[in-house]
C-alpha positions in Angstrom: -16.3 -7.3 27.4 -19.9 -8.4 27.9 -23.2 -6.7 27.2 -24.9 -5.8 30.4 -28.7 -5.7 30.7 -30.5 -2.6 29.5 -33.9 -1.4 30.6 -36.8 -2.7 28.4 -40.1 -1.3 27.3 -42.5 -4.2 26.9 -41.8 -7.9 26.8 -43.2 -9.8 23.8 -42.5 -13.2 22.3 -41.0 -12.8 18.8 -43.0 -14.5 16.0 -41.5 -16.7 13.4 -41.1 -15.9 9.7 -39.3 -17.7 6.9 -38.5 -14.6 4.7 -36.4 -11.5 5.2 -37.5 -8.0 4.3 -35.1 -5.1 3.6 -34.5 -2.9 6.6 -36.5 0.2 5.9 -35.6 3.7 7.1 -38.4 5.1 9.3 -38.4 7.6 12.1 -38.4 4.8 14.7 -37.5 1.1 14.7 -38.9 -1.6 16.9 -36.5 -4.4 17.6 -36.5 -7.5 19.9 -33.5 -8.7 21.8 -33.9 -11.8 24.1 -37.7 -11.4 23.8 -37.6 -7.8 25.0 -38.9 -5.0 22.8 -37.0 -1.8 22.3 -37.5 1.2 20.2 -34.7 3.0 18.4 -35.0 6.4 16.7 -32.7 8.7 14.8 -31.5 10.3 18.1 -30.0 6.9 19.1 -27.8 6.7 16.0 -24.1 6.5 16.7 -22.8 5.9 13.2 -24.0 4.8 9.8 -21.7 2.8 7.5 -21.8 0.8 4.3 -23.2 -2.4 5.8 -25.6 -1.0 8.5 -26.3 1.6 11.2 -25.1 1.4 14.8 -27.5 2.7 17.5 -26.9 3.3 21.2 -29.1 1.2 23.5 -28.4 1.9 27.2 -24.7 1.0 27.8 -24.7 -1.3 24.7 -24.8 -0.8 20.9 -27.0 -2.4 18.3 -26.0 -2.8 14.7 -28.9 -3.0 12.2 -28.1 -4.1 8.7 -29.3 -1.9 5.8 -30.3 -5.1 3.9 -30.5 -8.2 6.0 -29.9 -11.4 4.0 -30.2 -15.1 4.7 -26.3 -15.1 4.8 -26.5 -12.6 7.7 -28.9 -14.8 9.5 -26.9 -18.0 9.0 -23.6 -16.3 10.1 -25.1 -14.8 13.2 -26.8 -18.1 14.2 -23.5 -19.9 13.7 -21.7 -17.3 15.9 -24.0 -17.9 18.8 -24.0 -21.7 18.3 -20.2 -21.8 19.0 -19.4 -20.4 22.5 -15.9 -18.9 22.5 -13.6 -17.5 25.3 -12.7 -14.2 23.5 -10.2 -11.6 24.8 -12.0 -8.9 26.8 -11.2 -6.2 24.3 -13.1 -7.9 21.5 -16.5 -6.1 21.4 -18.2 -9.2 20.0 -22.0 -9.7 19.3 -23.7 -10.8 22.5 -27.3 -11.2 21.2 -29.1 -11.2 17.9 -31.6 -8.5 17.1 -35.0 -9.4 15.5 -37.8 -7.5 13.9 -41.4 -8.2 14.8 -41.6 -11.0 12.1 -38.8 -12.9 13.9 -36.1 -12.1 11.3 -32.6 -11.4 12.4 -31.8 -7.9 11.3 -28.7 -7.1 13.4 -26.7 -7.8 16.6 -26.3 -6.3 20.0 -22.8 -5.7 21.3 -20.9 -3.8 24.0 -20.6 -0.1 23.4 -17.3 1.7 22.8 -16.1 3.8 25.7 -16.6 7.5 25.2 -12.8 8.2 25.6 -11.8 5.8 22.8 -10.5 6.9 19.4 -9.8 5.0 16.2 -6.3 3.7 15.7 -6.1 6.0 12.7 -5.3 8.9 15.0 -1.8 7.4 15.6 -0.9 8.1 12.0 -1.4 11.9 12.7 1.7 13.7 14.1 -0.6 16.4 15.7 -2.3 13.7 17.7 1.0 12.5 19.2 2.0 16.0 20.1 -1.4 17.0 21.5 -1.4 13.9 23.8 2.4 14.0 24.4 2.6 10.4 23.3 5.8 8.5 23.2 6.8 5.4 21.3 7.5 3.8 24.6 3.7 4.1 25.4 2.5 2.9 22.0 4.6 -0.2 21.5 2.9 -1.9 24.5 -0.5 -1.2 22.8 0.7 -3.1 19.7 1.9 -5.9 21.9 -1.6 -6.3 23.3 -3.1 -6.1 19.8 -0.7 -8.8 18.8 -1.8 -11.0 21.7 -5.5 -10.5 20.9 -5.0 -11.2 17.2 -3.0 -14.4 18.1 -5.9 -15.5 20.4 -8.4 -14.9 17.6 -6.4 -17.1 15.2 -6.2 -19.8 17.9 -10.0 -19.8 17.9 -10.1 -20.2 14.1 -11.3 -16.6 13.6 -9.7 -14.4 11.0 -10.4 -10.6 11.1 -10.1 -10.2 7.3 -10.8 -6.5 7.1 -8.3 -5.4 9.8 -7.8 -1.7 9.4 -7.3 1.6 11.3 -11.0 2.4 11.6 -12.2 -0.8 13.3 -9.6 -0.8 16.0 -10.0 1.7 18.8 -7.9 2.6 21.8 -7.8 5.0 24.8 -4.8 7.4 24.7 -2.4 6.5 27.4 -2.2 9.0 30.3 -2.1 8.1 33.9 -2.9 4.5 33.0 -1.9 2.2 30.1 -3.8 2.4 26.8 -6.7 0.0 26.3 -7.7 -1.4 22.9 -11.2 -2.3 21.5 -12.0 -4.4 18.4 -15.3 -3.6 16.6 -17.2 -4.9 13.5 -16.7 -8.4 14.9 -19.8 -9.6 13.0 -17.9 -9.2 9.8 -15.0 -11.4 10.9 -14.3 -14.6 8.9 -15.0 -17.9 10.7 -16.1 -21.3 9.6 -17.4 -21.2 6.1 -18.6 -17.6 6.6 -16.5 -15.0 4.8 -15.5 -11.5 5.7 -17.4 -9.6 3.0 -15.4 -6.4 2.8 -11.8 -5.1 2.6 -10.1 -1.7 2.9 -7.6 -1.6 0.0 -4.9 0.2 2.0 -4.6 -2.8 4.4 -5.4 -5.5 1.9 -2.6 -8.0 1.2 -1.6 -7.6 -2.5 -2.0 -11.4 -2.9 -5.7 -10.7 -2.8 -5.9 -7.8 -5.2 -7.5 -10.0 -7.8 -10.5 -10.7 -5.6 -13.6 -8.8 -6.8 -16.2 -10.2 -4.4 -15.0 -11.0 -0.8 -18.5 -12.2 0.1 -18.2 -15.1 -2.3 -16.2 -17.4 -0.1 -13.5 -17.1 2.7 -10.4 -15.6 1.1 -8.6 -14.2 4.2 -6.0 -16.1 6.2 -4.1 -15.5 9.4 -1.2 -14.4 7.2 -3.3 -11.7 5.5 -4.2 -10.5 9.0 -0.5 -10.3 10.0 0.1 -8.3 6.8 -2.6 -5.7 7.8 -1.2 -5.7 11.4 2.3 -4.8 10.0 0.8 -2.0 7.9 -0.9 -0.6 11.1 2.3 -0.7 13.0 4.2 1.2 10.3 1.5 3.8 9.9 1.4 4.4 13.6 5.1 4.4 14.4 6.4 6.1 11.2 3.3 8.2 10.3 3.4 6.8 6.7 2.0 3.8 4.9 4.6 1.2 4.0 4.0 2.1 0.3 3.7 5.8 1.0 5.9 8.7 -0.2 6.6 9.4 -3.9 8.2 7.2 -6.5 8.8 8.4 -10.1 7.7 5.2 -11.8 5.1 3.6 -9.6 2.6 6.4 -8.7 -0.2 4.8 -6.7 -0.1 2.8 -3.5 -1.5 -0.3 -5.3 1.1 0.0 -8.0 3.9 0.3 -5.4 2.6 -2.7 -3.5 2.3 -4.8 -6.7 5.9 -3.9 -7.6 7.2 -4.4 -4.1 8.7 -0.8 -3.8 8.3 0.2 -0.1 9.4 3.3 1.8 12.7 1.4 2.4 13.7 1.8 -1.2 16.3 4.5 -1.9 14.4 6.0 -4.8 11.3 6.8 -2.7 10.9 10.3 -1.3 9.3 10.5 2.1 7.1 13.5 3.1 8.4 15.8 5.9 5.8 14.5 8.4 7.1 10.9 8.2 9.5 9.7 10.7 12.8 8.2 9.5 12.6 4.4 9.1 15.8 4.2 11.2 13.7 5.0 14.3 12.7 1.3 14.1 15.1 -1.5 15.1 17.2 -3.3 12.5 15.2 -6.5 13.2 11.9 -4.6 12.6 13.3 -3.1 9.4 14.4 -6.5 8.2 10.8 -7.8 8.8 9.4 -4.9 6.9 11.8 -5.5 4.0 10.9 -9.2 3.7 7.1 -8.4 4.0 6.8 -5.3 1.7 9.7 -5.5 -0.7 10.2 -9.3 -1.1 6.6 -10.3 -0.6 7.2 -13.0 2.1 4.4 -13.8 4.5 4.8 -15.2 8.0 3.2 -14.4 11.4 4.6 -11.3 13.0 7.3 -12.4 15.5 6.3 -11.0 19.0 9.9 -10.8 20.1 10.5 -8.0 17.6 8.2 -5.6 19.6 9.5 -6.8 23.0 13.2 -6.2 22.0 12.4 -2.9 20.3 10.6 -1.6 23.5 13.5 -2.7 25.7 16.1 -0.8 23.7 14.5 2.5 23.1 16.0 5.8 24.1 14.7 9.4 23.5 16.5 12.2 21.7 17.1 15.1 24.2 16.5 17.6 21.4 13.4 16.4 19.6 12.2 13.7 22.1 11.8 11.1 19.3 12.4 7.6 20.5 14.9 5.4 18.6 17.0 2.2 19.2 19.8 2.6 21.6 22.4 1.1 19.2 22.0 4.0 16.8 24.9 6.5 16.8 22.4 9.4 17.1 18.8 10.4 16.6 17.8 9.5 13.0 15.6 12.6 12.8 18.2 15.1 14.0 21.1 13.4 12.2 19.4 13.1 8.8 16.4 15.5 8.8 14.0 15.1 5.9 14.6 17.9 3.4 11.9 20.5 3.4 11.4 22.7 0.3 12.6 26.3 1.0 10.0 29.0 0.4 10.9 31.9 -1.9 12.2 34.8 0.1 9.1 36.8 -0.7 7.0 34.2 1.0 9.0 33.5 4.2 6.8 33.3 7.2 7.4 35.1 10.5 7.1 33.2 13.8 4.7 35.0 16.2 4.7 32.4 19.0 6.7 29.4 20.0 5.6 27.3 23.0 6.9 24.4 25.1 3.6 22.6 24.9 0.7 22.4 22.4 -1.3 25.2 20.7 -4.9 24.2 21.2 -6.7 27.1 19.4 -6.1 30.3 17.5 -8.8 33.0 17.0 -8.6 36.2 14.9 -10.7 38.9 16.5 -12.7 41.5 14.5 -10.0 44.1 15.2 -7.2 41.8 13.8 -5.8 40.9 17.3 -5.2 37.3 18.1 -6.3 35.1 21.0 -4.2 31.9 21.4 -4.8 29.1 23.8 -2.0 26.7 24.5 -1.4 23.9 27.0 1.8 23.3 28.9 1.6 20.1 30.7 -1.8 20.4 32.4 -1.9 24.2 32.5 -3.9 26.1 29.9 -2.8 29.6 29.1 -4.3 32.5 27.1 -2.0 34.7 25.0 -3.0 38.0 23.4 -1.0 38.9 20.3 -0.9 41.0 17.2 1.0 40.6 14.0 3.8 42.6 15.6 4.2 40.3 18.5 2.9 39.2 22.0 0.8 41.6 24.1 0.0 39.7 27.2 -0.3 36.2 28.7 -2.4 34.8 31.6 -3.0 31.4 33.2 -6.5 30.1 32.7 -6.8 26.8 34.6 -5.3 23.3 35.0 -7.0 20.4 33.2 -6.5 17.3 31.1 -6.1 17.0 27.4 -9.2 17.6 25.3 -10.7 20.9 26.4 -12.3 22.8 23.5 -12.7 26.6 23.2 -14.6 29.4 21.4 -14.5 33.2 21.6 -16.9 36.0 20.8 -16.7 39.8 21.2 -19.1 42.6 21.8 -19.2 45.4 19.3 -17.2 47.6 21.7 -14.3 45.0 21.7 -15.1 43.4 25.1 -14.3 39.7 24.6 -15.4 36.4 26.1 -14.0 32.9 26.1 -16.1 29.7 26.0 -14.6 26.6 27.7 -15.9 23.1 27.2 -14.4 20.2 29.2 -13.8 16.9 27.3 -16.8 14.6 26.7 -19.2 16.8 28.8 -22.1 19.1 27.8 -21.1 22.1 30.0 -20.1 25.5 28.4 -18.4 27.9 30.8 -18.5 31.5 29.5 -15.7 33.7 30.8 -15.2 37.4 30.6 -11.5 37.8 29.7 -11.4 41.5 29.1 -9.7 42.2 32.4 -6.5 40.7 33.8 -8.3 37.9 35.5 -11.1 35.7 33.8 -14.5 36.2 35.4 -17.4 33.7 35.0 -20.4 35.1 33.1 -22.6 32.0 33.0 -22.5 28.2 32.9 -24.6 26.6 30.2 -25.3 23.1 28.8 -25.6 22.0 25.2 -26.5 18.9 23.3 -24.0 16.2 22.5 -23.1 14.7 19.1 -20.9 11.6 19.0 -19.8 12.1 22.6 -18.8 15.7 21.9 -20.6 18.9 23.0 -22.2 20.9 20.2 -21.3 24.5 20.2 -19.6 27.1 18.0 -18.7 30.8 18.0 -18.8 33.6 15.4 -17.3 37.1 15.9 -20.2 38.2 18.1 -22.1 35.2 19.2 -22.1 31.8 20.9 -24.3 29.1 19.4 -25.5 26.0 21.2 -28.4 23.5 21.2 -31.0 23.3 23.9 -34.6 22.0 23.9 -34.6 21.1 20.2 -33.5 24.7 19.2 -30.3 26.2 17.9 -29.7 29.0 20.3 -27.7 32.2 19.6 -26.3 34.0 22.6 -24.3 37.2 23.4 -23.6 39.5 26.3 -25.6 42.7 26.4 -25.9 45.2 29.2 -24.0 43.0 31.6 -26.3 39.9 31.0 -26.0 36.9 28.8 -29.0 36.8 26.5 -30.1 34.2 24.0 -32.7 33.7 21.2 -33.6 30.7 19.1 -32.6 30.9 15.4 -33.3 27.4 14.1 -34.5 23.9 15.0 -32.2 20.9 15.9 -32.6 17.2 15.8 -32.0 15.5 19.2 -28.4 14.3 19.4 -28.0 14.5 15.6 -27.2 18.1 14.8 -23.7 19.5 14.5 -22.7 23.2 14.2 -19.8 25.2 12.7 -19.3 29.0 13.1 -17.8 31.4 10.5 -14.8 33.5 11.7 -15.7 36.1 9.1 -19.4 36.9 9.9 -22.1 35.9 12.3 -23.1 33.0 10.0 -23.5 29.6 11.4 -23.7 26.3 9.4 -24.0 22.7 10.1 -25.8 19.5 9.3 -28.7 17.3 10.6 -27.9 13.6 10.5 -31.1 11.6 9.9 -30.1 7.9 9.9 -27.8 7.6 6.9 -28.7 11.0 5.4 -26.9 14.3 6.1 -28.7 17.6 5.5 -26.4 20.6 5.4 -27.6 24.1 6.1 -26.5 27.6 6.9 -28.1 30.4 9.0 -27.3 33.9 8.0 -26.7 36.7 10.6 -30.3 37.9 10.1 -31.6 34.4 10.9 -32.4 33.2 7.4 -31.9 29.5 7.0 -30.7 28.1 3.7 -30.1 24.5 2.6 -26.7 23.5 1.1 -27.7 21.0 -1.5 -25.2 18.1 -1.8 -25.5 14.8 -3.6 -23.8 11.5 -2.9 -22.4 9.2 -5.6 -24.3 6.0 -5.9 -23.1 3.3 -3.5 -21.2 5.6 -1.2 -21.8 6.8 2.3 -20.5 9.7 4.5 -17.9 8.6 7.0 -17.1 12.1 8.3 -18.5 15.5 7.6 -17.7 19.1 8.4 -18.4 22.7 7.3 -15.6 25.1 6.8 -15.3 28.8 5.7 -13.3 31.1 3.6 -13.9 34.9 3.4 -16.7 34.6 0.8 -17.3 30.8 0.7 -18.8 28.0 2.7 -17.3 24.6 2.2 -19.0 21.3 2.8 -16.4 18.6 3.4 -17.3 15.0 3.2 -15.2 11.9 3.6 -16.9 9.4 1.4 -16.5 5.7 1.6 -17.2 3.4 -1.3 -16.2 -0.3 -1.5 -13.7 0.1 1.3 -12.0 3.1 -0.3 -12.2 6.6 1.3 -11.8 9.9 -0.5 -12.5 13.5 0.5 -14.9 15.6 -1.5 -15.3 19.4 -1.0 -18.2 21.5 -2.3 -18.1 25.3 -2.1 -21.2 27.5 -1.8 -21.6 31.3 -1.7 -23.2 33.1 1.1 -26.6 32.7 -0.5 -26.2 28.9 -0.5 -25.6 28.6 -4.2 -23.1 25.9 -5.4 -19.8 27.4 -6.8 -17.1 24.8 -7.2 -16.0 21.3 -6.0 -12.7 19.5 -5.4 -11.9 15.8 -4.9 -8.8 15.5 -2.7 -8.3 11.8 -2.7 -7.8 9.4 0.1 -5.6 11.6 2.4 -7.3 14.9 1.8 -9.4 15.3 4.9 -6.9 17.3 6.9 -6.1 19.5 4.0 -9.8 20.3 3.4 -10.7 21.0 7.0 -7.5 22.8 8.0 -6.8 24.7 4.7 -10.0 25.2 2.9 -9.3 28.8 2.0 -6.1 27.7 0.1 -8.0 25.5 -2.3 -9.5 28.6 -4.0 -6.4 30.8 -3.4 -3.3 28.6 -3.2 -0.4 29.7 -1.0 3.0 30.4 -2.4 4.2 27.1 -0.8 2.0 24.1 0.0 1.7 23.3 3.7 1.8 20.0 5.5 -1.9 18.8 5.9 -1.7 19.0 9.7 -1.0 22.8 9.6 -4.1 24.8 10.3 -4.6 27.9 8.2 -6.3 31.1 9.6 -7.2 34.1 7.5 -6.0 37.5 8.7 -6.7 40.8 7.0 -2.9 41.2 6.5 -2.2 37.7 5.4 -2.3 34.1 6.8 -1.7 32.6 10.2 -0.2 29.1 10.1 -0.9 27.1 13.3 1.4 24.3 14.1 1.5 22.2 17.3 4.2 24.3 18.9 4.4 27.5 17.0 2.3 30.1 15.2 3.6 31.7 12.0 2.4 34.6 10.0 2.7 34.8 6.2 2.1 38.3 4.8 -0.3 38.7 1.9 1.3 39.1 -1.5 1.1 42.6 -2.9 
């Protein structure tokens, strides 16, 4: 994939300078690409990481290093001095970016398509169910990844930091999935090292290395080790050294000892697929790689033969090799701890499809949106059971929803199509939905910014956070706060008409809350030195506001949660480790008030005056409050 021309501002020759200055954070940056001058500001930011910030520039992206060094300059010059015929999915640098002194401060590259998602999504069971993915669709994706990685190695390029966040793909639907490789400027080639490594994908033979920028440490074999980790995480929903072992507690300890998920004394979590869903040849390769420590290129025939012999279970639809006597999941289900009788949940709804959203209305009634194929349906229910059901519309995967209610109980549904700024407000009080208005809102990271509270819809327009409601038959709005262009995200409380969010200003996140009377308060958070925010969200409990941050430091990720009261005063914090993001976002209320039985991280918890609602992909359960 190549960079196509973008429109320029003014053309100017770049002057020469022998020294390099640190990249300073200002409100606008002037850069030069192929002697054309461009200006980037905070609204153009796509993502900020540990090494630099990525900005959008037309249909391309520009990565600017936080601290450009002579090593950056030398590596980029070497890259462009060696023409290569790269696979089309490699989003490689296509031009250096200079400052006005003529110093290389970054690179221009093709921009990721809006529909692409990180490969990490394949390790989440909910993602498979939401997109109705099958193993038969995903194995060809890994065959193409294998081909691309083999081609890179033929060109004497080693990825080095191959992981689930720098590989992207488009979920397969009507057409085959496409893959995209990013962070190519950090690849290892020539004498230039890959300076970073994510521990979960790092070959244990390199655990002793403390500074990957020192010299080239990675090899094609360390890439194939990381490729195999990605394959296991995607097809089995667990890391090769995941699960629980009584003696070796951490992932690194398990990897050092060679105790993988194939060991008999490792307990797998319920969300993991049985290893027997892979072929015997694949299992043998995993055993030699992760248990015996052998290293060799991943044989491509293993994927081809596996794909040719898959069959699907008629009961659970899980794919497994045709030579198995039966479905590994149905024949040997993973034991799930049984809840005490006093804490047994009641199933309110079970669907042949995917539950997209659950809303608890002020009167305790439930609104449930689920999708069956391409048809979206709305269900009204109470704790006692279903009340009514109606068809909403037909559409693709990815619609988002909100709901708000007038004080008299008249309710409205907000519908947002995927990757588009439109918000359709529907009156759903009668038997057939009626359009109230069609609005537009700002976008943040290719996603429309909107949220709802019990009585309001919030969106962003013209630099303002706008609060809307239906009064006297008309949709009326008023501004309640200021927004940063393309850099503000909103989250609504289901308990009150409080809205919260953050403004992203380059690498900084500023969290805030706006009370029902319009008072804005800052939620003061602090980052540990040397870390940056990879993801952020705001969540709510009945009397708390939670700021959830996925922090990255030296290639390691962990989830940090800070709780504030309604006045914006700090109350408590939790560190949930590497895999805590889903738990924090989906089950924040249970951190303060634990449930009788822990839930899988993918289960979404909703507070109800009479207890808890547990949203799973295909069913909604109710757990009564303990007396």
